[in-house]
Structures are given as C-alpha cells and as structure tokens.
NUVOVO-613271 format. One line per 10 residues: number of its first residue (from 0); for each residue z, x, y of C-alpha. Coordinates in steps of 0.1 Angstrom, whole numbers, padded with zeros to 4 digits. Each point is the difference from the previous one (the first is absolute). Example, Ala and Ser with C-alpha at 12.3 -4.5 7.8 and 13.67 -1.06 7.14 Angstrom:
BEGIN
0	0078:0123:-0045  -0007:0014:0034
END
This chain:
BEGIN
0	0190:0815:1360  -0007:0004:-0036  -0028:-0015:-0021  -0015:0004:-0034  -0036:0004:-0008  -0013:-0007:-0034  -0031:0020:-0010  -0022:-0019:-0026  -0030:0013:-0019  -0025:-0018:-0022
10	-0006:0018:-0033  -0022:-0014:-0028  0006:-0035:0013  0038:0005:0002  0023:0003:0029  0021:0031:0000  0029:0007:0022  -0001:0036:0010  0028:0004:0024  0025:-0016:0023
20	0003:0018:0034  0028:-0008:0024  -0011:0006:0037  0029:0007:0025  -0021:0001:0032  -0020:-0023:0022  -0027:0010:0024  0013:0003:0036  -0033:0014:0015  -0032:-0008:-0021
30	-0027:0022:-0013  -0021:0021:0024  0019:-0006:0033  0011:0036:-0001  -0023:0029:-0012  0002:0009:-0034  0021:0030:0006  0028:-0021:0015  0031:0020:0000  0035:0006:0020
40	0018:-0034:0002  0030:-0001:0023  0018:-0027:0019  0017:-0001:0033  0032:-0017:0009  -0015:-0032:0007  -0015:-0002:-0036  -0037:0008:0012  -0019:0021:-0026  -0024:0027:0008
50	-0025:0018:-0022  -0027:0025:0004  -0039:-0005:-0001  -0003:-0037:0013  -0035:-0009:-0007  -0012:0036:0005  0017:0036:-0004  0019:0012:0029  0017:-0031:0011  0033:-0016:-0005
60	0003:-0037:-0007  0031:-0022:0011  0008:-0029:-0023  0025:-0028:0012  0027:-0014:-0023  -0026:-0028:-0004  -0027:0023:-0012  -0021:-0001:0032  -0017:0032:0004  -0010:0019:0032
70	-0010:0034:0011  0030:0020:0010  -0016:0033:0011  -0030:0023:-0006  0008:0036:-0008  -0020:0029:0019  -0035:0008:-0013  0004:0021:-0031  0033:-0013:-0010  0010:-0022:-0029
80	0034:-0014:-0006  0019:0000:-0035  0038:-0004:0000  0018:-0019:0028  0036:-0001:0008  0024:-0013:0028  0031:0019:0013  0031:-0016:0009  -0012:-0002:0036  -0029:-0022:-0011
90	-0027:0028:0006  -0029:0001:-0026  -0011:0032:-0016  -0032:0005:-0017  -0012:0025:-0024  -0035:0011:0008  -0015:0018:-0030  -0033:0009:0015  0014:0015:0031  0030:0017:-0014
100	0022:-0020:0025  0030:-0022:0004  -0005:-0025:0027  0026:-0021:0018  -0005:-0035:0015  0024:-0020:0022  -0020:-0031:-0001  -0019:0010:0031  -0009:0036:0000  -0011:0024:-0029
110	0014:0036:0002  -0005:0030:-0022  0033:0006:-0016  -0009:0030:-0024  -0030:0020:-0009  0003:0023:-0028  -0035:0017:-0010  0016:0015:-0033  0005:-0036:-0013  -0026:-0010:-0026
120	0000:-0037:0010  0034:-0018:0010  0003:-0029:-0021  0032:-0018:0000  0031:0000:0023  0037:-0006:0000  0024:0001:0028  0037:0009:-0001  0025:-0018:0023  0000:0029:0026
130	-0040:0000:0002  -0009:0028:-0022  -0031:-0006:-0018  -0010:0010:-0037  -0037:-0002:-0008  -0018:0004:-0033  -0031:0021:0001  -0022:-0003:-0031  -0031:0024:-0006  -0017:-0027:-0024
140	-0030:0022:-0011  0023:0028:-0013  0028:-0024:-0014  0025:0017:0021  0023:-0007:0032  0025:0009:0026  0030:-0018:0017  0006:0005:0036  0031:-0006:0022  -0010:-0010:0037
150	0026:0002:0028  0005:-0024:0028  -0017:0024:0023  -0030:0002:-0023  0005:0033:-0014  -0005:0003:-0037  0010:0021:-0030  -0006:0000:-0037  0025:-0014:-0023  -0018:0011:-0031
160	-0036:0012:-0008  -0019:0001:-0035  0011:-0032:-0011  -0022:-0027:-0018  -0019:-0026:0021  0028:-0012:0021  -0004:-0036:0010  0029:-0026:0005  0030:0014:0020  0033:-0017:0008
170	0036:0007:0011  0030:-0020:-0015  0019:-0025:0021  0029:0022:0001  -0020:0031:0010  0011:0021:-0028  -0032:0001:-0020  -0037:0008:0006  -0025:-0014:-0026  -0037:0011:-0003
180	-0024:-0009:-0028  -0031:0019:-0012  -0029:-0024:-0009  -0019:0020:-0026  0031:0014:-0017  0016:-0035:0001  0035:0015:0010  0025:-0010:0026  0021:0028:0012  0036:-0002:0017
190	0015:0024:0023  0036:-0002:0014  0003:0000:0038  0029:0014:0020  0011:-0010:0034  -0028:0021:0018  -0025:-0016:-0025  -0007:0033:-0019  -0013:-0009:-0034  0014:0017:-0033
200	0006:-0004:-0037  -0035:-0014:-0008  -0003:-0020:-0033  -0022:-0025:-0016  0012:-0034:0006  -0026:-0018:-0024  -0032:0009:-0018  -0026:-0026:-0008  -0022:0003:-0031  -0033:-0014:0016
210	-0017:-0012:0031  0006:0013:0034  0026:-0002:0028  -0004:-0009:0036  0021:-0009:0029  0037:-0012:-0005  0030:-0015:0018  0036:-0002:-0006  0020:-0032:0002  0037:-0003:0016
220	0014:0009:-0035  -0020:0032:-0001  -0024:-0013:-0027  -0037:0012:0002  -0030:-0022:0000  -0029:0021:-0009  -0038:-0010:0001  -0014:0005:-0034  -0036:0008:0007  -0024:-0011:-0026
230	0026:-0020:-0019  0004:-0028:0024  0037:-0002:0002  0029:0011:0023  0027:0018:-0019  0037:-0004:0008  0018:0031:-0007  0038:0005:0003  0017:0030:0018  0007:0014:-0033
240	-0036:0000:-0011  -0001:-0032:-0023  -0030:-0022:0000  0015:-0034:0008  -0030:-0020:0001  -0038:-0004:0009  -0014:-0026:0023  -0035:-0010:-0011  -0026:-0003:0029  -0033:-0018:0000
250	-0020:0033:0008  0001:0033:-0018  0004:0025:0029  0029:-0004:0021  0002:0029:0026  0033:-0006:0016  0028:-0024:0005  0025:-0010:0028  0029:-0024:0006  0002:-0024:0029
260	0026:0012:0024  0006:-0035:0009  0001:-0014:-0036  0007:0027:-0026  -0009:-0023:-0029  -0036:0002:0010  -0018:0031:-0014  -0036:0004:0012  -0025:0021:-0020  -0033:0013:0013
270	-0028:-0003:-0025  -0029:0026:-0001  -0036:-0012:-0007  0012:-0036:0005  0006:0008:0037  0029:-0025:-0004  0038:-0003:0004  0022:-0015:-0030  0034:-0013:0006  0029:0000:-0024
280	0030:-0023:0007  0030:0019:-0014  0030:-0018:-0015  0031:0012:0021  0020:-0003:-0033  -0019:0027:-0019
END
C-alpha cells in the first residue's frame, strides 16, 4: 500500500508546504512488541514470520500471516540471535553473535550447528541449495569484518578476511553469485560461485554515497532488496548493479528484510528502535 503524507508548517502566519513523502509500507507488527534491537526476519514454508528479540533479547518471536505474535523459543543463556534463515528442508539456522555460534532448530529441538571462536560476531546468513551457509562477521568497533563458509557438518572456513564491516549476505537464485555488503563503507560486493560454491572474481556491485547498509535478500529475478539503515528505505538493486527504486518506510532504521515463502509479493522489514515490523506489498509487475 502506498499513501502520501503532506508535511505543513506555520511560518509567520502562513502555511508552507515543505515536502510530500510517499510511504510504501504499513505496520505489520506495531511499536514495542519486539525489543529495540529486532533483527533477522525469515519466513517458513507456511508463511509464518520469525524475528529475534521478541520482548527481550535472546528470544525468537513467531508471527502468523495475520500478525499474531507468540514466543517461538528462547536461546541458551548468553546467546543473542541476529540473522535467521531456513534451508530447503525447513530447518531454521540462527546466527548467535554473542556466543560465536550458529544454531539449528527443527521446530522442537535446538542444536548447536557450528561454533567458531575466531568469529567477531556472526551477523547475517545465507544458505545455498545444498545446505552450505555463508555468514557475515563484522567487527563494528574497528570498522572491519570477515566472511565465513560453514559446511553441512558444521565445520567452517574463511572466505575472506580484512574486509569492511560485513553485514548483509545473499546467494543469487541460480546459485552462481554471492553478495555481501559492508555497512560503514556502503559497498555491495559480488563474487562468482562455481559448482562447488568456491567464490572468486570479487568486484563492487554498487556503492552508495550516504547512510548505512544492513540485511538484504534477492527476489526470484535476482534483484537485491537492501535495508538502508538511517535512510529509512529499502533499495532495489538489479543484478548488474543498477538502483531500480527505493521503497520508503515509516521508520528510519531498517535492520533486515525477507520475502514470504508463501507469497513473494510480501516483503517484511524489521525496524530497529521501533521494535516493529513493517510490510511492503510489492507489485508483481515491477
């Protein structure tokens, strides 16, 4: 849904029109239901949405397609989730940035999938069709980061170190490209992937002039939808690095986005500070 907000100011007794802003989102979950550090949206095959820090940190909330929220699970003491992803079998994987872990959840039992003490703080995840995980790993204090590959047996290896503040990470629908963005440097990188998912030929896809970058997802055509932290928009970027459009949000601080697995025209956006989730209804014709 799109609607326009007309901002008016009184100046010396006159009404002055300052700006007209077109809002592309609506509130799906209102303010304060989640903790201010809400992150990691992902949907299961039935269209239920999950996000971290429901009410308090260290939890994961579950939201029905109708917007009803409940507690899905609580992580072990000392663990706080960030990115969430589902694999093709329907298993949930959770990046635990305080415990340097990747957790696996089958809907009943939570198990440790990977632990890597050399991680700064695993942030966002993407999962290939064969179950291999790529994880971004930022060091916010020093404005640097790493990119990890995690095998189906939980073993891990560095794809690259000495990067900028790695954040959003995604694999293209055809499994031939790996994308990772750097928040502070405002860059999106792209690698080529071979059949064994080895990454090569790294190059800049797009560079933004301002604000930050956070989580991102690709649609079925390979376009990236990137949370622009501080700008309050979701940027749609083509596979060749062209900025196609920006979706204006109600809040300023989107942390991540995800499509509904049941209805890919629904794009959910987690909003930091608001503790809310906004919904963008995409036009299939775009």
